N, C-alpha and C positions, 0 to 999 in steps of 0.2 A: 410651706411652713413660714410663719411670720418671723422675720429676722429681728432680733433685739436691737434697739437703737443704741448708738454709741453714747456713753455717758462720760462726761469730763470730771475726773476725780484727781485728787492729789496723787502723784505718781506712786508713792510708796503703798498707798491703799489700792489704787486702781488696778495695777498689774496683779496684785495678790487676789483681788476680787475676781477679775475677769478670768483668771486661771483656775479659779476654785470650782467652777461648775463641773460636776461629774467626776471629780478626782478623789483619791483617797486622802483622808486627813493625815497629816504628819505628826506623829507622837501626840495624838489627841488634840492638836491645835486646829482652830477654825479661823477662816479669814475675816468673818464679819464680827465686829464688836457688838455689844448690847445696844449702843447708841445707833450703830448702823442698821441693826435689825429693826429698830423702831421706825426707821425711815422707809416708806414704801418704795422710794426710788432705788434703794439698795437691792430690792427684789427684782427689779426690771431686767437686769442682765441675764438672769436665768429664766424668769417667769414673765416675759414681756406681755404676752397676751392676757394673762390673768391681771396684771397691773393695769393694762389699758382698760379692761372691762371694769375693774374696780374703780378706776379714776373717774369714770362717768356715773358712778352709782350714788345713791343717797347716803350710803355709809361714808363715802369719801366727802360728801357735801354736808354731813351732819353738823359740823361746827361753823360752816360758812353760810348756811341758809339764813338769809336776813329775817325771815319770819321767826325762826328759832331765836335768833339774836334779840329781836324786838320783844318777844315774849319773855325771854330770860331777863332782859333789862326791866320790863314792867313788873315781873314777879319779884325781883330783888327790891324794887322801889316799894311795891305794895306791902311786902312782908317785912320791910326794913332789914332785909338780909337774914331773916330767921332760919331759912333752909337753903343756904347758898349752893349746895351741890345738887339740888333736886333735878335741875335740867341737865347740867353738864355731866352727871354721872353716866348718862347714856350718850350724850352728844360729843363729849370730849373726854372719854374715859382714861386714856393714857395720860393726858395732861393733868387730870385730877389726881391720878394715882402717883404720878411722879412729882407732885407738888408744884407743878408749873402754873396751875390756876387753882383757885378755891371756889370761884363762883362764875367763871366764864366771862367776867368783865374785861379781861385782858387778852382775849383770844387773838386780836389783831397783832399783838406783840410776840406771839408764839410762832415758832417755825411750823411749816406745813406738817412735819412729822408728828407734831403733838396735837393736830386737829383731826377731827373725824374719828370714825371707827376703822382702825388701820389693820393691815396684814398682821403686824406684831400682836395687836390686841387679841384678835380672834385665834390666831394660830399658836399662841402661847398659853391658852386656857388649859388648865389641868384638872379643874373640878368645878362643879356647880353647887353652890352652898345656900340655896334658897329658891324661892319660886317667883320672885319679881324684883324689879329695880336693880338689875345688873348685879346679881350675886356671884360673879365669876371670880374664881381664884386663878391668878396668873402665876405660872411657874417662873422661876428665875434661873433656870438651867440652860437658857439659850437654845432650847430644843423647839423647833417649829413642828407642830403637830398637824396631822392631816388624816384623811381617810384611807390612805394607801398602806396596806399591811406590811409590805416589804419595800420601803423607800430606798431609792438608789443612794448608796453612800457618796457623800460629797464633802468637799473641803470648805464650803461656804458656811455651813451651820449644821448642828445636830438635827436629825430628822427622826420622827417617831410616829407610830400609829396611835390614834385615839378614837374610841367609839363616839366621843362627843363631836367629832368632825366627819364621821362616816354617815352619809345621808341614808344608807341602808339600815342603820341602827336607830332604834327609838331614842337612845341617849342624845342623838344629835338635835332632837327637837328642844331639849332642855337648853342647849347652848344658845340657840336662837331665841327660843320662847321666853326665857326668863328676863331678857332685855326688852321684850315686847309685851310684857305684863307690867303695868305701872300702878303703884298705890301711892296716892299723894300724901302730904303731911297730915291731912285730916283722917287718913285711914280709908279713903274711898278708892275703890278699884276702878280707876278711870280708863285704863287700857287693858283689854282682856283677851288679846289674840291667842296667847298660849293656853289659857284655861278654856277658851272656846274650842280650840283644837283638841284638847284633852277629853272633851265631852263628845267628840265627833266620831264618826265611823273610821276616820283616817288615823286614829290613834290605836287601832286594833293591835294588841300585843303579839299576835301571831305573825311570825316572820313572813314577809312576802305580801301581807295584806295591808300593812300600814303605809301611809303616805306622809312622810315627814316634811318639815319645812323645806329642806333642801331638795326634795324630789320635785317640788313645784318651782321654787325660787332660784335654784341653781341647777338647771337642766344639764345632763351629762352629754359628753361626746367622746369619741375615741381620738386621742391625741397624746402628745408627750407632756408630762407634768413639768418638765424643765427643758429649755433649749440647751442641751449639753451632750457631749459624746457619751455613748453607752446607755442613754436613757431610752427605754422602749415605750411602746404604745400602752396606754392605760385608759381607764375611764376617768376623765377629768371634768371639771365642772365650771360652768359659766359664772363669772363673778359680778355680773351686772345687778343681780338680786332685785329684780323689779317688784314693786308693790303697787302703789297708786300715786305717791308723791313724786314730783319732778322739780328740777332746779328752776328758780325764777330769776336768776342772774346768769351772765355768761359763765359757762362751765364746760369742761371737756365733754364731747360726745353727747350733746343735748339731743340731737336727732335720734341717735341710737337709744338713748334713755327713754324718750317718748315712745319710740316704736316698741321697745321691750315691754313697757307698761301697757300699751294698747293691746299687744298680742296676749299678754297675761289676762287682762280684763275680758277679752273676747271669749275666753273659754271658761269663764267663771259661773255665769248664770245660764239657765234655760228659760225660755219664755214661750207663751202661747197667747194668741189673739182669737177670740171667738165672737161672731156676730150672729144674733138671732132676733126673731120678732119679739117685741116687748110691749109692755103695758102702755108706754107712751109712743111707741112706734118701733124703736130699735133698742135692743140691749147689747152693749159692748162689754165683753168680759175679758179682762186681762189677767194673766197668771205669770208670776215670776217665781223661780225656784233656785235657791242657792244649792246647786247640784255639786259643784266641784271646788269651792273655795278652800275647804279643809278647816274653816273657822267661820265665825259669823261674817255677814257682809252687809254694809262695809265693816271694817274693823280698824283697830288702832286708835288714833286720837278722835274718837267718835263725836265729841262735842263740836269739833271743827269740820268734820266730814259732812257732805251733803250728797245723797244719792236719791234719785227719784225717777218715776215713770211718766213719760209724756204720751198722751193719747189725743188724737185729733180725728174727727169725722167730717166728711165733705158732702155737700149737696150742691148740684149745679155748678161744680167747679170752685165753690167757695167754702170756707170753714163754717160748719154748722154747730160744732161743739169742740171744745178743746180744754184740756187740763194738763198741767205740767209744762206749759210753755213759758220760757223766761229768756230774756236777752242775755247774750254772752257776758255782758259786763254788769249785770244787775244781781243783787243779793236775793236769794230765795225768801228771806225773811219778809221782803217787801211784797211778795206775790203769792206765796204758798197759802193754801186754804185747807180746810178739813177734807176736801175732796181729793187732795193729792195723796198719792202713795209716796211718802217722803221718809227716808231712812237716815237716822242720826241718833245721837244721844242728846237729851235735854238735861243739862247739869244745873243744880241748884245750890246756892250758898246755904249756910246754916240758917240764914234768915228767909229761906225759901225764894230767893230772887234768882231768876234765870241768869246763868253765866256760862261762858265758854272758857274762862280762866281755869286751867286744869288744877292749879294749886289751891283754889278756893271752893272746889266742888265738894259739897258734903253729902249729896245724894243725887241720884240721876234716874231718869226714865229712858229706857232704851227702845228704839224702834229699829229693828234689825232683822234681816233674813237669817234664820238659824241654819246651821250646817246639817248635812246628812248625818244621821246617827245609826242607820241600819240599811242594809241592802236586801232585807227580807220583806217582800211585798205583802206578806201576811201580818206583819207587825204594823199596828196603827201609826207608829212613829215614822214609818217610811214616807207618809204623805204629810210633808211639812211645807209645801208650796203656799204662797199667798195669792189669793184670788180676790178681785174686786170687780163689781158690775156697775157700769155707768148707764143710766137710762137717758136715751137721746130722743128728743121729740121728732117724730116724723121718720121718713125713710132716708137712707143715706146711700151714696154710691161708692164711697171709699172710706176705709178706716186705717190709720197708721198708729204704730206704737214704737217706743224706743226707751231704753234705760240709760240714764246719764249719771255721771258722778263727778264731783269736784273734790279734790283733796282737801281744800280749804275754801271757805266762802268769803264773800266780800264784806259781810258784817264784821268779821274779825279783822280783816285787812284794813278796812276803813277806820276802825277804832284805833289800830296801831299807828296808822298814818296821822290821825287827829291828835294822838298823844305825843307825836314827834319821835316815836320810837322806830318808825319804818319809813323808808323812802317811798314817796308816792309813785315812783316809776315802777314799783313792783306790781301795782294794781293791774296794769295791762298784761302782765305775764301769768295771771291766774288761769289755770287750765280747766276745761270741761271735757271729759272723755265720754264718748258714746260707745256702749258695748255693741259691737257690730252684729253679733248673733241674736240680739234682742230687737233689731230693726225689722219689723214685720209690717205687712200690708195685706189687707183684705179688700177685694173688689166685688161689687154686686154681681158681676158677670160670672163669678164662681158659685153663686148661690149661698144661702146661709150656711155657716159652718165655721171651722177653725183652721188657722194656719200657724205653723211653728217652724 
């Protein structure tokens, strides 16, 4: 078991806090004040592993991310502050609700406890009052809610069960999802992860069939929920919450964060590569299927995402055909053509100009792999994979394929650098992930056919 690190606190607070784990409250009193509960470090004494996991997550990074900061600054300037809370309502929700910020322009002056999506913010949610843009109601009863039906009584804070925090319950998808569906000030549904999930097979209302957000993004393990006397083994959940974004500046547990994202991506798509005789010599057929994402793929801030399929055929040891090849530091806008299988949203202003500024998108065209909607092979909707055939002149001896994704591409990053809103050092930190189970190879020695 991982031991909680020693925290240095004022003596009057510290001893009460450290003695509070796993003990009975005295006359209804609890050791942690509202201000202390808002600070994730106050959770570490009893929940060290959960805090460590969260501290390297994008939820913890949400207010510190320089790309978010730059976009928020640009948005405030472009709109003359017309919608000041549009970005910070999700990236700094406690600070906004506590009145510590109005538009995110002063985040550097705020304590760490007011930045990011914190323990207090998620675990004090008592109701979901909408479908998008963070419509969560926070209770002010100092009760930390979770998915454990019979939490151990303790002196640190009140504890309670909530179906919104129980990943086995469909309600829990609302807690996550309504922060991951975003409608901009123009009324455009620019992020649709929750609604994508709602239309998928994974939102099946029959208990035991659904796959909620937490089932994928907070995998369970048998452990103690708190490092304290009398706390028994439970099913507890990983708080890294990997998606596709990663930190681009020094941040806790960068390697662990990247590894968690890579592991999550590796099990998302299935792929198949087929090579057959063709009209020009060889037909190369690639198929990609969003089998397990539980929502569209990619998802989230789709105007900034870039996912694509790379295919290359070889003859006499040299490349005879390629599509989808791009240098690690080059924008896809510079090289992508109509032959590419490229997945993203194309956002347009009211004047029909292409834009990736989320606040000015009035309409969009989405190129996305749709999620599974049925497991019935007799239902035509079961077959939703995307297939493309490339005609290659002449014979080939080897063909390879792979699917790649960038959380954000260089066209946006370069624009933010040019505007003076983003440090140029961030450019070298932009990641490209390759989904390992889509890395396939066909060799002529196998004869024509398919590999997957």
